[in-house]
NUNU-939155 format. One line per field, with one value per residue: residue number from 1; x, y, z of N, C-alpha, C, O, CB in turn. Coordinates in steps of 0.2 Angstrom, whole numbers. Glycine has a CB too. Layout:
<pts>
i = NUM_...
n.c1 = X_...
n.c2 = Y_...
n.c3 = Z_...
ca.c1 = X_...
ca.c2 = Y_...
ca.c3 = Z_...
c.c1 = X_...
c.c2 = Y_...
c.c3 = Z_...
o.c1 = X_...
o.c2 = Y_...
o.c3 = Z_...
cb.c1 = X_...
cb.c2 = Y_...
cb.c3 = Z_...
</pts>
This chain:
<pts>
i = 1_2_3_4_5_6_7_8_9_10_11_12_13_14_15_16_17_18_19_20_21_22_23_24_25_26_27_28_29_30_31_32_33_34_35_36_37_38_39_40_41_42_43_44_45_46_47_48_49_50_51_52_53_54_55_56_57_58_59_60_61_62_63_64_65_66_67_68_69_70_71_72_73_74_75_76_77_78_79_80_81_82_83_84_85_86_87_88_89_90_91_92_93_94_95_96_97_98_99_100_101_102_103_104_105_106_107_108_109_110_111_112_113_114_115_116_117_118_119_120_121_122_123_124_125_126_127_128_129_130_131_132_133_134_135_136_137_138_139_140_141_142_143_144_145_146_147_148_149_150_151_152_153_154_155_156_157_158_159_160_161_162_163_164_165_166_167_168_169_170_171_172_173_174_175_176_177_178_179_180_181_182_183_184_185_186_187_188_189_190_191_192_193_194_195_196_197_198_199_200_201_202_203_204_205_206_207_208_209_210_211_212_213_214_215_216_217_218_219_220_221_222_223_224_225_226_227_228_229_230_231_232_233_234_235_236_237_238_239_240_241_242_243_244_245_246_247_248_249_250_251_252_253_254_255_256_257_258_259_260_261_262_263_264_265_266_267_268_269_270_271_272_273_274_275_276_277_278_279_280_281_282_283_284_285_286_287_288_289_290_291_292_293_294_295_296_297_298_299_300_301_302_303_304_305_306_307_308_309_310_311_312
n.c1 = 4_3_11_2_4_10_-1_-10_-3_-2_-16_-20_-13_-19_-32_-29_-25_-37_-45_-39_-41_-55_-57_-52_-61_-73_-71_-72_-80_-82_-89_-81_-86_-86_-85_-93_-89_-78_-64_-49_-31_-26_-36_-39_-27_-28_-40_-35_-26_-34_-39_-28_-24_-35_-32_-21_-26_-35_-47_-58_-59_-71_-72_-85_-95_-105_-114_-115_-121_-133_-151_-168_-181_-195_-209_-204_-192_-181_-166_-156_-142_-126_-113_-102_-99_-99_-88_-89_-84_-88_-99_-112_-125_-139_-138_-130_-139_-149_-142_-139_-152_-155_-148_-134_-119_-112_-98_-91_-106_-121_-127_-117_-107_-115_-116_-103_-100_-107_-103_-109_-118_-108_-102_-113_-115_-103_-103_-114_-108_-99_-86_-71_-70_-69_-79_-94_-105_-120_-127_-143_-157_-162_-170_-166_-170_-172_-162_-151_-158_-157_-145_-144_-143_-130_-125_-126_-118_-105_-104_-101_-90_-81_-69_-54_-64_-68_-75_-84_-89_-102_-101_-87_-70_-52_-48_-53_-65_-64_-63_-54_-61_-60_-69_-86_-90_-82_-86_-100_-98_-93_-103_-114_-129_-127_-116_-104_-99_-85_-75_-59_-44_-31_-19_-16_-12_-9_-5_-9_-14_-16_-24_-26_-39_-44_-57_-55_-43_-29_-20_-10_-1_1_10_5_10_11_21_19_11_-2_-17_-22_-17_-18_-11_-14_-16_-3_3_15_22_25_30_21_21_8_-1_-8_-20_-23_-25_-36_-46_-47_-52_-64_-71_-73_-82_-92_-99_-102_-94_-83_-71_-59_-52_-45_-45_-35_-33_-22_-25_-24_-16_-10_-19_-29_-41_-55_-55_-60_-69_-66_-74_-70_-56_-43_-29_-16_-6_-3_2_14_20_22_23_13_1_-15_-26_-23_-26_-40_-45_-42_-50_-63_-64_-63_-75_-85
n.c2 = -6_11_25_38_51_49_42_53_61_52_50_63_65_55_61_72_67_61_72_78_69_69_82_81_71_78_89_99_91_85_81_74_74_63_56_40_32_36_33_34_32_45_53_48_51_65_66_61_71_81_75_75_88_93_87_93_105_102_97_84_75_66_54_52_44_48_38_32_42_43_45_44_54_64_64_63_59_67_71_77_87_79_83_97_103_101_96_97_88_84_82_79_86_86_79_87_98_92_90_103_107_101_107_107_115_118_117_119_128_120_127_135_125_119_130_131_118_118_126_136_142_146_157_165_170_176_186_194_199_207_203_202_192_180_183_175_162_152_136_134_128_111_95_79_68_75_85_95_98_109_120_133_144_145_155_168_167_164_176_185_179_173_162_154_147_143_128_121_108_109_102_96_92_95_100_93_88_100_110_117_125_127_129_128_115_108_114_110_96_95_99_97_95_103_115_128_142_150_164_164_166_172_177_170_158_141_145_149_155_147_151_149_151_154_159_175_177_174_160_152_151_146_145_139_131_126_115_107_111_111_121_122_123_114_103_90_88_87_99_110_117_130_139_154_172_182_196_211_215_202_195_202_200_186_184_191_184_172_176_181_169_163_155_147_143_140_135_146_150_159_169_177_193_203_214_208_209_202_189_179_162_149_143_133_124_112_111_101_101_95_96_110_110_102_110_123_120_123_118_117_112_114_128_128_120_128_140_134_131_144_150_142
n.c3 = 0_-4_4_13_8_-4_-10_-11_-20_-31_-34_-37_-49_-57_-58_-65_-77_-81_-82_-93_-103_-103_-108_-121_-126_-125_-133_-148_-161_-178_-194_-208_-223_-237_-253_-256_-266_-271_-267_-269_-268_-269_-265_-252_-245_-244_-236_-224_-221_-217_-205_-197_-197_-189_-177_-173_-168_-158_-163_-167_-181_-190_-202_-213_-225_-240_-241_-229_-222_-227_-226_-219_-225_-218_-207_-190_-193_-191_-182_-168_-171_-170_-170_-171_-183_-201_-213_-229_-241_-254_-268_-266_-267_-262_-250_-243_-241_-234_-222_-218_-216_-204_-195_-195_-196_-211_-221_-237_-240_-246_-257_-261_-265_-276_-285_-289_-294_-306_-320_-327_-318_-309_-317_-318_-305_-303_-313_-308_-297_-303_-307_-316_-330_-344_-358_-358_-363_-360_-364_-371_-362_-365_-369_-364_-373_-384_-387_-398_-411_-420_-422_-423_-415_-412_-420_-414_-404_-410_-417_-406_-399_-409_-417_-412_-399_-382_-377_-363_-353_-341_-330_-323_-319_-315_-327_-337_-350_-357_-371_-385_-398_-415_-426_-431_-433_-424_-412_-411_-410_-397_-390_-378_-368_-357_-357_-357_-367_-371_-371_-379_-371_-378_-373_-362_-365_-361_-348_-331_-315_-299_-285_-268_-257_-241_-230_-229_-235_-245_-245_-252_-267_-284_-300_-315_-329_-346_-356_-367_-378_-375_-372_-360_-343_-333_-320_-320_-333_-338_-336_-328_-313_-301_-287_-283_-281_-278_-284_-277_-284_-290_-278_-272_-282_-281_-268_-269_-278_-271_-261_-269_-273_-261_-254_-241_-243_-256_-272_-283_-300_-311_-325_-337_-344_-359_-356_-345_-335_-322_-324_-319_-322_-317_-302_-288_-277_-270_-271_-275_-265_-265_-275_-274_-261_-263_-271_-264_-251_-242_-232_-235_-227_-214_-213_-216_-206_-195_-198_-198_-184_-179_-184_-179
ca.c1 = 0_6_10_-4_6_11_-8_-13_0_-4_-23_-20_-10_-24_-37_-26_-25_-44_-47_-36_-45_-62_-56_-52_-67_-78_-69_-76_-80_-85_-89_-78_-91_-83_-89_-92_-87_-72_-59_-43_-26_-25_-41_-38_-22_-31_-44_-30_-23_-39_-39_-22_-25_-39_-29_-16_-29_-40_-53_-59_-63_-73_-74_-91_-96_-112_-118_-116_-125_-140_-156_-175_-185_-202_-211_-201_-185_-176_-163_-152_-135_-121_-106_-102_-99_-98_-84_-92_-79_-91_-104_-119_-129_-145_-136_-128_-145_-152_-138_-141_-159_-155_-145_-127_-115_-109_-92_-95_-113_-124_-128_-110_-105_-119_-114_-96_-101_-110_-99_-114_-120_-102_-101_-119_-113_-97_-106_-118_-103_-95_-80_-68_-70_-70_-86_-96_-112_-121_-131_-150_-160_-166_-172_-162_-173_-172_-155_-151_-158_-156_-139_-143_-142_-123_-123_-125_-112_-100_-103_-98_-84_-77_-65_-56_-68_-67_-82_-83_-95_-103_-99_-80_-64_-45_-47_-56_-71_-63_-60_-53_-64_-58_-75_-93_-90_-79_-90_-105_-95_-92_-109_-119_-135_-125_-110_-103_-95_-81_-70_-52_-39_-24_-13_-15_-12_-4_-3_-13_-12_-21_-24_-30_-42_-48_-60_-54_-36_-25_-15_-5_-2_6_9_4_11_11_26_17_7_-9_-19_-24_-11_-19_-6_-17_-15_4_6_20_20_31_27_19_19_2_-1_-14_-26_-25_-28_-43_-50_-49_-57_-71_-74_-76_-87_-98_-102_-104_-89_-79_-64_-59_-46_-48_-40_-35_-30_-19_-27_-20_-11_-8_-24_-32_-48_-56_-57_-65_-68_-67_-76_-67_-50_-38_-23_-10_-1_-1_6_20_23_23_24_8_-5_-22_-30_-22_-30_-47_-47_-42_-55_-69_-63_-65_-82_-89
ca.c2 = 0_17_30_43_57_47_41_59_63_48_52_70_63_52_66_77_63_60_79_80_64_71_88_78_68_83_94_100_86_87_76_76_70_61_51_33_28_40_32_32_34_52_57_46_55_72_66_60_78_85_72_77_96_94_84_98_111_99_95_77_75_60_53_49_44_50_32_31_48_42_46_44_60_63_65_59_56_72_70_83_86_75_86_104_106_96_98_93_87_80_86_76_93_84_77_93_102_88_91_110_108_97_111_106_121_115_121_124_127_116_132_137_119_118_135_129_112_120_131_141_145_150_163_169_173_181_192_198_203_211_200_201_185_180_183_168_160_145_133_135_122_107_89_73_65_80_87_101_97_115_123_140_148_146_161_174_166_165_184_188_176_171_156_149_148_137_125_117_105_112_98_93_93_93_102_88_91_107_110_123_123_131_130_126_108_106_116_105_90_95_103_93_99_107_117_135_144_155_168_161_172_169_179_166_151_137_147_153_154_145_154_145_156_152_165_182_178_169_156_149_152_143_147_133_132_120_115_102_114_111_128_121_123_110_98_83_87_87_105_111_122_133_144_161_177_185_203_214_214_195_193_205_196_179_184_194_178_167_180_181_163_162_150_148_142_138_137_151_149_166_170_183_196_206_218_204_210_196_188_173_157_145_143_126_123_107_111_96_105_91_99_116_108_100_116_128_118_126_113_121_108_118_134_127_118_134_144_131_132_151_151_138
ca.c3 = 0_-4_10_12_4_-11_-12_-13_-26_-37_-35_-41_-56_-61_-59_-70_-84_-83_-84_-100_-107_-104_-112_-128_-128_-125_-137_-154_-166_-184_-199_-215_-228_-243_-257_-254_-272_-274_-262_-272_-263_-269_-260_-245_-242_-243_-230_-218_-219_-213_-198_-193_-195_-184_-171_-171_-164_-154_-166_-169_-187_-191_-209_-215_-233_-241_-240_-222_-219_-230_-220_-221_-224_-216_-200_-185_-195_-189_-176_-167_-174_-165_-171_-171_-190_-206_-218_-234_-246_-259_-272_-265_-265_-259_-244_-239_-240_-228_-216_-216_-213_-198_-190_-195_-200_-217_-224_-239_-240_-252_-262_-264_-269_-282_-289_-291_-298_-312_-322_-329_-312_-307_-320_-317_-299_-304_-317_-303_-292_-307_-307_-322_-333_-351_-361_-357_-364_-358_-369_-369_-359_-369_-366_-366_-378_-390_-389_-402_-419_-423_-418_-426_-409_-411_-424_-410_-400_-414_-418_-400_-397_-414_-416_-408_-393_-378_-375_-357_-350_-335_-324_-325_-315_-317_-333_-341_-353_-359_-378_-389_-404_-421_-430_-429_-433_-418_-407_-411_-408_-390_-387_-375_-365_-352_-358_-358_-373_-367_-375_-379_-369_-381_-369_-356_-368_-357_-341_-327_-308_-294_-278_-263_-253_-235_-227_-233_-236_-249_-241_-256_-274_-289_-307_-319_-336_-351_-362_-372_-383_-373_-370_-353_-339_-327_-319_-322_-341_-340_-334_-323_-308_-297_-282_-286_-277_-281_-283_-273_-288_-290_-272_-271_-286_-279_-262_-271_-282_-266_-258_-274_-273_-254_-251_-235_-245_-263_-276_-289_-306_-314_-332_-339_-350_-364_-352_-339_-330_-320_-324_-316_-326_-313_-295_-286_-270_-266_-274_-272_-264_-265_-279_-271_-256_-266_-275_-260_-244_-238_-231_-234_-222_-208_-213_-216_-199_-191_-200_-195_-177_-178_-186_-175
c.c1 = 4_6_5_-2_7_4_-11_-10_-2_-12_-24_-18_-16_-30_-35_-27_-32_-47_-45_-40_-52_-62_-56_-58_-73_-77_-74_-75_-84_-84_-85_-82_-87_-87_-88_-88_-80_-66_-52_-37_-25_-30_-40_-32_-24_-36_-40_-27_-28_-40_-34_-22_-29_-36_-24_-19_-35_-46_-53_-63_-64_-75_-80_-92_-103_-117_-120_-121_-132_-145_-163_-177_-192_-203_-207_-194_-180_-173_-158_-145_-130_-114_-107_-102_-99_-94_-86_-87_-82_-96_-111_-123_-135_-143_-134_-134_-149_-149_-139_-147_-160_-151_-137_-125_-111_-104_-90_-102_-115_-125_-122_-107_-108_-117_-107_-96_-103_-107_-103_-116_-114_-101_-107_-117_-108_-99_-110_-113_-98_-87_-77_-68_-70_-77_-88_-104_-114_-127_-138_-153_-164_-167_-168_-164_-173_-166_-155_-152_-157_-151_-138_-142_-134_-121_-122_-119_-105_-98_-100_-91_-79_-74_-58_-60_-67_-74_-80_-89_-96_-101_-92_-75_-58_-44_-49_-62_-70_-60_-59_-55_-62_-64_-81_-93_-87_-83_-96_-104_-95_-98_-114_-125_-133_-117_-110_-98_-91_-76_-63_-48_-32_-18_-11_-14_-7_-2_-9_-10_-18_-19_-29_-32_-46_-50_-59_-46_-34_-20_-9_-7_3_4_10_6_12_17_25_12_-1_-11_-21_-17_-12_-13_-8_-16_-8_7_11_18_26_27_26_18_14_2_-8_-20_-28_-28_-35_-48_-52_-54_-64_-75_-77_-82_-94_-102_-104_-100_-85_-72_-64_-53_-49_-42_-41_-31_-27_-22_-22_-14_-9_-13_-27_-39_-49_-58_-62_-64_-70_-68_-72_-60_-45_-31_-17_-5_1_3_13_24_26_25_19_2_-11_-26_-29_-26_-37_-49_-47_-48_-62_-69_-66_-72_-87_-89
c.c2 = 6_22_35_48_55_45_47_62_59_49_58_69_60_56_70_73_62_66_80_75_67_78_86_76_73_89_94_94_88_81_78_71_69_57_44_29_31_39_30_34_42_56_55_50_62_71_65_67_82_82_75_84_97_92_90_104_108_98_88_77_67_59_49_49_46_44_31_36_48_42_46_51_59_64_60_57_61_70_76_81_83_78_93_107_100_100_94_93_82_84_83_82_91_83_83_98_99_90_98_111_105_101_110_113_117_119_116_123_123_121_134_131_118_124_134_123_113_126_137_145_149_157_168_173_178_187_197_202_207_209_199_194_186_180_176_167_153_142_133_128_118_100_84_70_69_82_94_99_103_119_130_145_150_153_167_173_167_172_187_185_175_164_158_151_142_134_120_114_108_108_94_95_92_95_98_91_98_107_116_121_129_133_127_119_105_108_112_99_89_98_98_98_104_109_125_136_150_158_165_167_169_171_175_159_147_139_150_152_151_148_151_150_152_158_171_183_172_166_153_151_148_145_140_135_125_121_110_104_114_118_128_120_118_105_92_82_88_94_105_116_124_138_151_166_182_192_205_213_207_193_195_201_189_179_187_188_173_170_180_175_160_156_152_147_139_139_141_151_156_166_177_187_199_210_215_206_203_195_181_168_152_146_136_126_118_106_106_100_101_94_106_115_106_106_121_126_120_120_117_118_112_124_133_125_124_139_141_132_139_152_148_140
c.c3 = 0_2_8_7_-3_-14_-15_-20_-32_-39_-39_-48_-60_-62_-65_-77_-86_-85_-92_-105_-109_-108_-119_-130_-129_-129_-144_-159_-173_-189_-205_-219_-235_-247_-256_-260_-275_-268_-264_-267_-263_-265_-253_-241_-240_-236_-224_-216_-215_-205_-194_-192_-190_-177_-168_-167_-160_-156_-168_-175_-189_-198_-210_-223_-234_-241_-233_-219_-223_-225_-223_-220_-221_-209_-195_-187_-193_-182_-175_-169_-168_-165_-171_-178_-194_-211_-224_-240_-252_-263_-272_-262_-260_-251_-240_-237_-234_-221_-213_-213_-206_-193_-190_-199_-205_-220_-231_-239_-246_-258_-266_-268_-276_-287_-292_-296_-305_-315_-324_-323_-309_-310_-320_-310_-299_-308_-312_-299_-296_-307_-314_-324_-340_-352_-361_-359_-362_-363_-366_-367_-365_-365_-368_-372_-385_-392_-393_-409_-423_-419_-421_-421_-409_-415_-419_-406_-404_-416_-412_-399_-403_-413_-416_-402_-389_-376_-369_-355_-343_-329_-326_-320_-318_-324_-339_-344_-355_-366_-381_-396_-409_-426_-428_-428_-426_-412_-406_-409_-401_-386_-384_-372_-360_-353_-358_-364_-370_-372_-374_-377_-372_-377_-363_-358_-363_-351_-337_-320_-304_-287_-273_-258_-247_-231_-231_-234_-241_-246_-245_-263_-278_-296_-310_-326_-340_-356_-367_-377_-381_-370_-363_-349_-333_-326_-321_-330_-343_-339_-329_-318_-304_-292_-285_-280_-280_-279_-279_-277_-289_-284_-270_-276_-284_-273_-264_-275_-276_-263_-262_-274_-266_-251_-245_-238_-252_-266_-282_-294_-310_-320_-332_-345_-354_-361_-346_-334_-328_-322_-322_-322_-323_-306_-292_-279_-266_-270_-271_-271_-263_-269_-277_-265_-258_-269_-270_-253_-239_-238_-230_-229_-216_-207_-213_-209_-194_-192_-197_-188_-175_-179_-182_-168
o.c1 = 9_0_3_-6_4_3_-14_-14_-4_-13_-28_-21_-17_-33_-39_-29_-34_-51_-49_-42_-54_-67_-59_-61_-78_-81_-78_-69_-89_-80_-86_-81_-85_-92_-82_-85_-78_-65_-49_-39_-23_-28_-41_-33_-23_-35_-42_-26_-26_-40_-34_-19_-28_-37_-24_-16_-39_-51_-49_-69_-60_-80_-81_-91_-107_-123_-125_-124_-136_-144_-164_-176_-195_-198_-208_-191_-174_-176_-156_-143_-131_-110_-113_-104_-97_-95_-84_-87_-79_-96_-115_-124_-136_-147_-136_-134_-152_-152_-140_-148_-165_-150_-134_-128_-106_-106_-88_-104_-112_-123_-121_-104_-105_-116_-106_-92_-101_-108_-101_-116_-115_-101_-106_-119_-108_-97_-109_-115_-94_-83_-81_-65_-73_-81_-85_-108_-109_-131_-140_-150_-168_-166_-166_-160_-175_-164_-160_-146_-155_-152_-133_-139_-132_-115_-117_-116_-100_-93_-96_-87_-73_-75_-56_-59_-66_-79_-76_-95_-91_-99_-92_-76_-57_-40_-48_-65_-75_-55_-63_-52_-63_-63_-81_-96_-90_-84_-98_-107_-96_-97_-118_-125_-136_-113_-115_-94_-95_-73_-61_-47_-29_-13_-6_-15_-1_3_-13_-5_-24_-14_-35_-28_-49_-46_-61_-44_-36_-16_-4_-12_9_-1_14_3_14_17_29_10_-5_-7_-21_-12_-7_-11_-4_-17_-7_13_12_14_32_22_30_14_15_5_-12_-25_-34_-33_-40_-54_-58_-58_-69_-81_-83_-87_-99_-108_-108_-102_-84_-67_-69_-48_-53_-36_-46_-25_-28_-22_-16_-8_-7_-12_-28_-43_-45_-63_-67_-59_-75_-64_-70_-58_-44_-28_-12_1_7_8_18_30_31_28_19_0_-13_-31_-34_-29_-41_-54_-52_-51_-66_-75_-69_-75_-92_-93
o.c2 = 6_22_36_50_58_46_47_64_62_49_59_72_62_56_72_76_63_66_82_77_66_79_89_77_71_93_91_91_92_77_84_65_74_54_42_24_29_44_24_38_44_60_59_51_65_76_68_68_85_86_77_86_101_96_91_108_112_98_86_79_63_62_44_54_46_45_30_35_52_39_48_55_54_65_54_53_59_69_79_76_85_77_96_113_94_105_88_98_77_90_84_82_94_85_84_100_102_92_100_114_107_98_114_115_114_125_111_117_123_119_134_132_117_122_136_122_109_132_143_151_154_162_174_179_183_193_203_208_210_213_197_190_191_178_171_171_149_146_133_123_120_100_84_68_66_82_98_99_102_121_133_150_155_155_170_178_170_175_192_189_175_161_163_157_136_138_116_117_109_111_89_101_88_92_99_96_102_104_121_117_135_137_124_116_101_104_110_95_84_99_95_103_109_106_128_132_155_155_163_172_166_168_176_154_149_137_153_150_152_147_150_153_147_162_171_188_167_170_151_152_148_146_136_140_120_126_109_100_116_122_133_117_117_102_88_76_89_95_100_120_121_141_153_164_185_195_201_211_206_189_192_200_187_175_184_187_171_166_178_175_155_152_158_150_136_142_139_152_158_163_181_184_198_210_218_204_199_200_176_169_150_148_133_127_119_100_107_102_104_95_107_119_108_106_124_130_119_118_120_122_113_126_137_127_125_142_145_134_140_156_150_137
o.c3 = 4_5_2_3_-8_-20_-20_-24_-38_-45_-44_-53_-66_-68_-69_-82_-92_-90_-96_-111_-114_-112_-123_-136_-133_-130_-144_-160_-172_-189_-207_-219_-238_-244_-256_-259_-280_-264_-263_-262_-258_-261_-249_-235_-235_-232_-219_-210_-210_-201_-188_-187_-186_-172_-162_-163_-158_-153_-172_-176_-189_-200_-207_-226_-229_-240_-231_-214_-222_-220_-229_-215_-223_-205_-196_-183_-193_-177_-179_-169_-162_-161_-172_-179_-192_-214_-224_-244_-254_-261_-276_-256_-255_-247_-234_-232_-229_-216_-207_-208_-203_-187_-186_-203_-203_-222_-229_-239_-251_-263_-272_-273_-281_-293_-298_-301_-309_-312_-324_-323_-306_-307_-320_-310_-296_-306_-312_-297_-293_-307_-318_-321_-343_-348_-364_-357_-361_-365_-360_-369_-369_-360_-374_-376_-390_-398_-391_-413_-429_-413_-420_-423_-406_-414_-420_-404_-401_-416_-413_-397_-402_-408_-419_-400_-391_-374_-369_-355_-340_-324_-330_-317_-323_-327_-345_-342_-355_-367_-380_-399_-408_-430_-422_-424_-423_-407_-400_-405_-398_-380_-388_-374_-360_-351_-358_-365_-368_-376_-368_-381_-368_-377_-360_-355_-363_-348_-340_-318_-305_-285_-275_-254_-248_-229_-237_-233_-241_-243_-242_-265_-276_-298_-309_-329_-337_-358_-371_-381_-385_-366_-360_-351_-329_-331_-323_-332_-349_-341_-325_-320_-304_-294_-289_-276_-285_-275_-278_-275_-288_-284_-268_-273_-284_-273_-262_-274_-277_-261_-260_-275_-266_-247_-244_-235_-254_-264_-286_-293_-312_-320_-328_-350_-353_-363_-341_-328_-333_-321_-323_-326_-326_-303_-295_-275_-260_-272_-265_-276_-260_-267_-277_-263_-256_-268_-270_-249_-233_-243_-224_-226_-212_-202_-210_-207_-190_-187_-195_-185_-170_-175_-180_-164
cb.c1 = -5_4_17_-6_13_15_-12_-12_7_-4_-27_-16_-4_-27_-39_-19_-22_-48_-45_-29_-45_-65_-50_-46_-69_-80_-62_-73_-84_-82_-96_-70_-97_-76_-88_-99_-92_-73_-62_-42_-19_-26_-48_-36_-16_-35_-49_-25_-21_-46_-39_-15_-27_-45_-25_-12_-32_-40_-55_-62_-58_-79_-68_-97_-95_-112_-115_-109_-122_-141_-155_-179_-185_-204_-218_-205_-185_-179_-159_-152_-132_-121_-102_-96_-93_-105_-76_-99_-72_-95_-101_-119_-131_-149_-131_-123_-150_-152_-131_-140_-164_-154_-147_-125_-111_-114_-86_-92_-117_-131_-132_-105_-105_-126_-114_-91_-105_-118_-94_-120_-122_-96_-100_-125_-112_-91_-110_-122_-99_-95_-80_-62_-75_-67_-86_-95_-114_-124_-129_-154_-165_-162_-180_-161_-179_-177_-151_-145_-165_-162_-133_-150_-144_-119_-128_-131_-112_-101_-110_-103_-85_-72_-67_-50_-75_-64_-85_-80_-94_-111_-104_-79_-65_-44_-39_-57_-77_-59_-66_-45_-71_-52_-73_-99_-86_-72_-93_-109_-89_-86_-112_-116_-140_-125_-107_-100_-99_-78_-70_-50_-40_-24_-14_-21_-9_1_3_-20_-10_-21_-26_-26_-47_-43_-57_-57_-32_-23_-18_-5_-2_6_15_-3_18_4_33_15_8_-10_-25_-29_-10_-25_-4_-24_-19_4_1_27_15_36_32_13_25_-4_-2_-13_-24_-19_-23_-43_-47_-42_-54_-70_-69_-70_-86_-95_-97_-111_-84_-81_-60_-65_-43_-49_-42_-32_-35_-11_-32_-23_-15_-1_-29_-31_-50_-62_-51_-63_-73_-61_-83_-71_-47_-37_-24_-11_-4_-7_3_19_19_17_31_5_-3_-25_-28_-15_-28_-48_-43_-35_-56_-69_-56_-60_-83_-88
cb.c2 = 0_21_33_45_60_40_38_64_63_41_52_75_59_46_70_79_56_58_84_78_57_73_92_73_62_85_94_106_80_93_74_74_73_58_53_30_28_47_26_36_31_54_55_38_56_75_59_55_82_84_65_75_99_90_78_101_116_104_100_73_78_58_50_52_37_53_26_32_54_36_52_39_64_56_65_53_56_79_63_84_93_68_83_107_110_94_98_96_84_74_86_70_97_79_72_98_102_81_90_114_104_90_109_100_125_112_122_126_134_113_138_139_113_119_142_128_107_121_129_138_140_146_162_165_168_177_190_193_198_219_193_205_181_173_186_165_161_144_125_137_123_105_87_69_61_86_82_105_94_119_119_141_146_140_162_174_158_161_187_186_170_176_151_144_149_139_120_122_97_114_93_94_90_86_103_81_89_111_105_125_123_129_127_129_105_109_123_105_88_98_107_89_94_104_115_138_145_152_176_158_173_172_186_166_152_135_152_149_161_137_162_139_160_147_166_188_177_173_151_141_159_135_152_130_136_118_114_96_110_106_130_115_130_106_98_82_92_86_110_112_119_137_145_160_182_182_206_221_217_191_195_212_196_175_189_199_174_166_187_183_157_160_148_143_137_142_130_158_144_171_169_182_202_210_225_206_215_195_189_173_153_138_149_122_122_100_118_90_109_84_101_121_103_94_119_133_120_132_109_121_101_119_138_121_113_138_144_124_131_156_149_130
cb.c3 = 6_-11_11_19_7_-11_-7_-8_-26_-34_-29_-38_-56_-56_-53_-69_-83_-76_-80_-100_-105_-97_-110_-129_-123_-118_-139_-158_-163_-187_-201_-215_-229_-241_-265_-253_-277_-275_-257_-278_-266_-277_-263_-245_-247_-249_-231_-219_-226_-216_-199_-197_-202_-185_-172_-177_-169_-148_-172_-164_-193_-186_-212_-211_-236_-248_-243_-218_-220_-235_-216_-217_-230_-218_-199_-184_-202_-189_-176_-159_-176_-166_-177_-167_-191_-209_-216_-236_-244_-256_-279_-261_-271_-262_-244_-244_-246_-229_-217_-222_-218_-198_-183_-199_-195_-222_-220_-246_-240_-250_-260_-258_-265_-280_-286_-286_-294_-312_-328_-333_-306_-308_-328_-316_-294_-308_-323_-299_-288_-306_-303_-323_-329_-354_-367_-350_-372_-351_-370_-375_-354_-376_-367_-360_-377_-388_-393_-400_-420_-424_-419_-430_-403_-414_-429_-405_-397_-421_-420_-394_-393_-415_-422_-406_-395_-371_-381_-352_-350_-334_-322_-332_-308_-316_-335_-338_-349_-354_-382_-389_-403_-424_-437_-433_-439_-417_-408_-418_-411_-388_-392_-369_-362_-345_-365_-352_-379_-361_-373_-385_-362_-388_-367_-351_-375_-362_-342_-327_-305_-293_-278_-259_-256_-230_-220_-229_-230_-256_-237_-255_-276_-288_-309_-318_-337_-354_-358_-368_-389_-367_-374_-352_-336_-328_-311_-320_-344_-347_-333_-326_-303_-302_-276_-291_-275_-278_-290_-271_-295_-292_-266_-273_-293_-277_-257_-276_-286_-261_-256_-281_-276_-254_-257_-230_-241_-267_-279_-286_-311_-309_-337_-340_-347_-369_-351_-337_-333_-312_-332_-311_-328_-315_-291_-288_-269_-267_-275_-277_-258_-267_-286_-270_-251_-271_-279_-260_-241_-241_-225_-241_-222_-206_-219_-221_-197_-192_-208_-197_-174_-182_-193_-176
</pts>
């Protein structure tokens, strides 16, 4: 049996340990929502970065897939939130709306993710905020079983943009489904039900910058460039990268774009105009920041988790 004094000391140590454990278990917890069907090594690494970034500031990040959070709607189905926030790293908009309706604070919001996921909605929001961007048209609504038997509406777009023009599918990532068309035949070939037609900015051929925005600050930037003749500078298409020191105008434009769409954080792609003036190409709500980390050493996950902690 321990002497009385040692017993007191030992008891105090145990109480201290218990208090610290309770502090951890009772601390802030949040869900990281990911897609159940997109579990590649590239994405798993990113998810783990969020878990570790949370640990560094005392937040427990619990990974949940959109399948695990599937839920029934209707009377009696609503339950109280079990976590302080949801970091929504998926594009399952309907699920994000359900979680918001049940009281969860969702980063980014369902409306903001939806606006970024559809490039037409992105540019509608940017125009409303008077954000400089290439001239952009979006395809008129049609029905899947009808399509576009008459493409005469392209005449107005051609008069405005000329050729070459950029045709982008509204839903696409990593620079995929983006085409440089030199005539109507090529434009029609890539014209689906949901596309945008965009002015070709020749002064930015094969080069752009990606600025990573969290809250109201740019936390990292990289210059992307292509040396293989591709007009796109995306790394996934063979582009290269190097750290970039952004200008005040580029920073202000990136932050304004994020605010215009209602995002908490995003990757903003900026083109170079004829006089090197910045104009927004795209805004990505769930920008995969592994490349920008490799390029700059900045871990965006740390900034996002700090931002969430501050906001919650």
